[in-house]
C-alpha positions as CSV (number, residue, x, y, z in Angstrom):
1,X,-10.5,-13.1,73.8
2,X,-13.4,-15.7,73.6
3,X,-13.8,-15.6,69.7
4,X,-16.5,-13.4,69.8
5,X,-17.3,-10.1,68.0
6,X,-15.9,-11.3,64.8
7,X,-14.9,-8.1,62.6
8,X,-13.5,-8.2,59.0
9,X,-10.3,-6.3,58.6
10,X,-9.3,-6.9,54.7
11,X,-11.2,-6.2,51.8
12,X,-8.9,-6.4,48.7
13,X,-9.3,-9.1,46.2
14,X,-6.9,-11.5,47.7
15,X,-6.1,-14.4,49.5
16,X,-5.0,-13.3,53.0
17,X,-3.9,-16.1,55.2
18,X,-1.6,-17.1,58.1
19,X,-1.3,-13.9,60.3
20,X,0.6,-13.5,63.0
21,X,1.4,-10.7,65.7
22,X,4.4,-8.5,65.7
23,X,6.0,-7.4,69.0
24,X,5.4,-4.1,67.8
25,X,1.8,-4.6,67.4
26,X,0.9,-4.9,63.7
27,X,-0.4,-8.3,62.1
28,X,2.1,-9.9,59.4
29,X,0.5,-12.0,56.8
30,X,0.7,-13.6,53.6
31,X,-1.5,-12.0,50.6
32,X,-1.8,-13.1,47.1
33,X,-4.1,-10.9,44.7
34,X,-6.7,-13.0,42.6
35,X,-8.1,-10.3,40.7
36,X,-7.9,-9.5,37.6
37,X,-5.4,-12.3,37.8
38,X,-3.3,-14.3,40.4
39,X,-0.3,-12.9,41.6
40,X,3.0,-14.5,43.5
41,X,2.4,-14.1,47.5
42,X,4.1,-11.4,49.2
43,X,4.2,-10.8,53.1
44,X,2.1,-7.7,54.1
45,X,1.6,-5.8,57.5
46,X,-1.3,-4.1,59.1
47,X,-2.9,-2.6,62.1
48,X,-4.9,-4.9,64.1
49,X,-8.1,-2.7,62.7
50,X,-7.0,-3.3,58.9
51,X,-5.6,0.3,58.7
52,X,-2.3,1.1,57.0
53,X,-1.9,-2.3,55.3
54,X,1.3,-2.2,53.2
55,X,4.0,-4.3,51.4
56,X,6.2,-5.9,54.0
57,X,8.1,-8.2,51.8
58,X,7.7,-8.5,47.8
59,X,7.8,-12.0,46.7
60,X,9.2,-12.9,43.1
61,X,9.2,-15.7,40.7
62,X,12.1,-17.0,42.5
63,X,11.6,-16.4,46.0
64,X,8.1,-15.8,47.9
65,X,6.6,-17.1,51.1
66,X,4.5,-20.2,51.7
67,X,4.4,-20.1,55.3
68,X,3.4,-16.8,57.5
69,X,6.3,-15.0,58.8
70,X,7.7,-15.7,62.2
71,X,9.4,-13.0,64.3
72,X,12.8,-14.0,66.4
73,X,14.5,-12.3,69.6
74,X,17.3,-11.3,67.1
75,X,15.3,-9.0,64.9
76,X,14.4,-11.3,62.0
77,X,11.5,-12.5,60.5
78,X,11.9,-16.3,59.1
79,X,9.7,-18.0,56.5
80,X,9.6,-21.0,54.4
81,X,9.8,-20.1,50.3
82,X,8.3,-21.7,47.4
83,X,11.5,-24.1,47.2
84,X,11.2,-25.2,50.7
85,X,14.0,-23.3,52.0
86,X,14.4,-21.4,55.2
87,X,14.3,-17.6,54.3
88,X,14.5,-14.4,56.6
89,X,14.8,-10.8,56.5
90,X,15.5,-8.3,59.0
91,X,12.7,-6.6,60.8
92,X,14.1,-3.1,60.4
93,X,14.6,-3.3,56.7
94,X,12.6,-6.2,55.2
95,X,12.5,-5.0,51.7
96,X,16.2,-5.2,51.2
97,X,17.4,-7.8,53.5
98,X,16.5,-11.3,52.1
99,X,18.8,-14.1,53.0
100,X,17.9,-17.8,52.1
101,X,19.5,-19.9,54.8
102,X,19.4,-23.4,53.6
103,X,20.1,-23.9,50.1
104,X,23.1,-25.8,50.4
105,X,21.3,-28.5,52.6
106,X,19.0,-31.6,51.3
107,X,15.5,-32.1,51.3
108,X,12.7,-29.4,52.4
109,X,11.6,-27.3,55.1
110,X,7.7,-26.9,55.9
111,X,7.7,-24.7,58.7
112,X,9.7,-22.6,61.0
113,X,9.2,-21.5,64.8
114,X,12.0,-19.4,66.3
115,X,13.1,-20.0,69.5
116,X,16.3,-18.8,71.9
117,X,18.7,-16.8,69.9
118,X,19.4,-18.2,66.6
119,X,18.1,-21.6,67.2
120,X,14.6,-22.5,65.5
121,X,12.2,-25.4,65.8
122,X,11.5,-26.5,62.0
123,X,9.4,-29.2,60.1
124,X,11.8,-30.9,58.1
125,X,12.7,-34.1,55.9
126,X,16.2,-34.6,54.5
127,X,15.0,-36.5,51.7
128,X,11.7,-36.4,49.8
129,X,10.8,-40.4,50.6
130,X,11.0,-39.4,54.4
131,X,8.0,-37.7,56.1
132,X,8.2,-34.1,57.7
133,X,9.5,-34.4,61.4
134,X,10.7,-32.1,64.1
135,X,14.2,-30.9,64.0
136,X,16.2,-28.0,65.4
137,X,18.0,-25.6,62.7
138,X,20.7,-23.2,64.1
139,X,20.5,-20.1,61.6
140,X,23.8,-19.0,63.1
141,X,26.1,-21.7,61.7
142,X,23.5,-23.0,59.4
143,X,24.5,-26.8,59.9
144,X,22.2,-29.7,59.2
145,X,19.1,-29.8,61.3
146,X,19.2,-31.9,64.4
147,X,16.3,-34.5,64.6
148,X,14.1,-34.0,67.6
149,X,11.0,-36.1,67.1
150,X,9.5,-38.1,64.2
151,X,6.6,-40.4,63.7
152,X,5.3,-42.4,60.7
153,X,3.4,-39.4,59.4
154,X,4.1,-35.7,58.5
155,X,4.7,-33.3,61.4
156,X,4.0,-30.1,59.2
157,X,3.2,-26.9,61.2
158,X,5.1,-26.9,64.9
159,X,4.3,-24.7,67.6
160,X,6.3,-24.0,70.5
161,X,4.1,-23.6,73.6
162,X,5.5,-21.5,76.3
163,X,4.6,-18.7,78.5
164,X,4.4,-15.6,76.9
165,X,7.0,-13.1,78.6
166,X,6.1,-10.1,76.8
167,X,2.8,-9.2,75.0
168,X,2.6,-7.5,72.0
169,X,2.0,-3.8,71.8
170,X,-1.4,-2.8,71.7
171,X,-1.9,0.0,69.2
172,X,-4.4,2.7,69.1
173,X,-7.2,2.4,66.1
174,X,-8.6,5.6,64.6
175,X,-11.4,3.3,62.9
176,X,-14.9,4.9,63.5
177,X,-18.1,3.0,62.0
178,X,-19.8,6.4,62.2
179,X,-17.9,7.7,59.4
180,X,-18.3,5.1,56.5
181,X,-15.2,6.9,54.5
182,X,-11.6,7.4,54.4
183,X,-8.9,9.9,53.2
184,X,-6.1,9.3,51.1
185,X,-3.4,11.8,50.0
186,X,-0.4,11.5,47.2
187,X,2.6,14.0,47.7
188,X,3.4,14.0,44.0
189,X,2.1,11.0,41.6
190,X,5.3,11.5,39.2
191,X,7.6,10.3,42.1
192,X,8.2,6.9,41.4
193,X,10.9,4.0,41.5
194,X,8.8,2.3,38.4
195,X,9.7,3.5,34.7
196,X,7.2,4.8,32.4
197,X,4.8,2.3,30.9
198,X,6.4,1.2,27.4
199,X,3.4,2.0,25.8
200,X,3.2,5.8,26.2
201,X,3.4,7.9,23.4
202,X,2.5,11.2,24.8
203,X,3.7,12.8,27.8
204,X,5.5,10.8,30.0
205,X,4.5,13.2,33.0
206,X,0.9,12.4,34.6
207,X,-1.5,15.3,35.4
208,X,-4.3,13.2,36.4
209,X,-5.1,9.9,38.0
210,X,-8.1,7.5,37.1
211,X,-9.5,5.8,40.3
212,X,-11.1,2.1,39.4
213,X,-13.0,-0.1,41.6
214,X,-14.1,-3.9,41.0
215,X,-17.0,-2.7,38.9
216,X,-15.1,-0.4,36.7
217,X,-13.9,3.2,36.6
218,X,-14.9,5.5,39.3
219,X,-13.5,8.9,38.5
220,X,-10.7,10.7,36.8
221,X,-9.3,13.9,39.1
222,X,-6.8,16.3,37.9
223,X,-3.9,16.2,40.1
224,X,-2.4,19.8,41.5
225,X,0.7,21.6,39.9
226,X,3.0,19.9,42.2
227,X,1.6,16.4,41.5
228,X,-0.5,15.8,44.8
229,X,-4.0,14.5,45.4
230,X,-6.4,14.4,48.3
231,X,-9.5,12.4,47.9
232,X,-12.4,11.1,50.1
233,X,-13.8,7.8,49.3
234,X,-15.8,5.0,50.6
235,X,-14.4,2.9,53.4
236,X,-14.0,-0.9,52.7
237,X,-14.3,-0.9,49.0
238,X,-11.1,-1.8,47.2
239,X,-10.0,0.6,44.4
240,X,-6.8,0.9,42.2
241,X,-5.3,4.0,41.0
242,X,-3.6,5.0,37.5
243,X,-1.5,8.0,36.7
244,X,-2.4,9.3,33.2
245,X,-1.1,12.0,31.0
246,X,-3.0,14.7,29.4
247,X,-3.6,12.4,26.3
248,X,-5.5,9.7,28.7
249,X,-2.6,7.2,28.7
250,X,-1.8,5.3,31.6
251,X,2.1,6.5,32.4
252,X,2.3,4.0,35.4
253,X,-0.1,1.9,36.8
254,X,-2.5,0.3,37.8
255,X,-1.6,0.2,41.5
256,X,-2.2,-2.9,43.9
257,X,-5.8,-2.9,45.2
258,X,-6.2,-0.3,48.1
259,X,-8.6,0.0,50.7
260,X,-9.2,2.2,53.7
261,X,-11.1,1.3,56.7
262,X,-14.0,3.7,58.4
263,X,-12.4,7.0,59.3
264,X,-8.8,6.1,58.0
265,X,-6.3,8.4,56.9
266,X,-3.4,7.8,54.7
267,X,-0.9,9.1,52.6
268,X,1.8,8.1,50.3
269,X,4.9,9.6,48.7
270,X,4.1,9.1,45.1
271,X,2.8,6.4,42.7
272,X,4.9,2.9,43.3
273,X,7.6,5.0,45.2
274,X,10.0,3.5,47.5
275,X,8.4,2.3,50.5
276,X,11.1,3.1,52.6
277,X,11.3,6.8,51.4
278,X,10.3,9.6,53.8
279,X,8.3,12.5,52.2
280,X,9.8,16.0,51.6
281,X,9.1,18.3,54.6
282,X,6.5,20.5,52.4
283,X,2.6,20.9,52.4
284,X,1.1,19.4,49.2
285,X,-1.2,21.9,47.3
286,X,-4.0,19.4,47.3
287,X,-4.2,19.5,51.1
288,X,-4.8,23.4,51.0
289,X,-8.2,22.5,50.0
290,X,-11.2,20.2,50.8
291,X,-10.8,16.5,49.6
292,X,-12.0,15.7,46.4
293,X,-15.1,13.3,47.1
294,X,-15.5,10.3,44.8
295,X,-17.9,8.4,47.0
296,X,-19.7,5.9,44.8
297,X,-22.7,5.4,46.9
298,X,-23.3,9.0,46.5
299,X,-22.7,8.7,42.9
300,X,-25.3,5.9,42.9
301,X,-27.9,8.2,44.7
302,X,-27.1,11.2,42.2
303,X,-27.6,9.0,39.2
């Protein structure tokens, strides 16, 4: 509470900015990968200890967030996009509910802060020649914003100071610095919502994965007959995964950068599978054995 005990919680090669705490306890933030090239920002969500980081809303060439996400009491997450428009997604289904509410209005928005019901405090300017000022905007009727306060300068980041009626939930943490490794399991690497890479000339089904860090290839691991794998990796060290066929071609991937916190356990349905998809109710073959250990620090010692 006093700002001490600073702890780093993100380790991917990205710009991670504008965090806010959701009522359910997780942290929502804007993230843009910077290696091997700069990528369009997306909204990400994670637990306060940095575990279970995942995509919340995919940015695209047309619409991506330039402000942090702001939670409303109506169950929406509002943000300002690259065109200076007010957009929102439903918190219960953020990947598929995008609405841009102000495309018919002139001017640009800089920030938004939800208030009661559908009313919002916004930073807005009706014309490009005017400075940003404080307005109220009703997302229900989507009428032109109503001026509240202006000065000769720009007001670009309003924050409503009010009593906190309810505190966000406090989520438990499994992070344990005494165990500087994490576990990752995938149910089936061939289950994906993405097509096979067009360059593939051999098998279209993958039977192994390549794990790479910022320093290059770390290991190639064969998956089980059902497509599952179970790995133990260094914590707080970013890595990417590619699904390979028996000819060594990349069938899908590489993935976004992933990192595990100390003692974290993570699981996924497949490679680039639909994030809303629930896994099949079966035990993957990989978890019936000990995890494959590919810890860079141990490999360095053995070499």
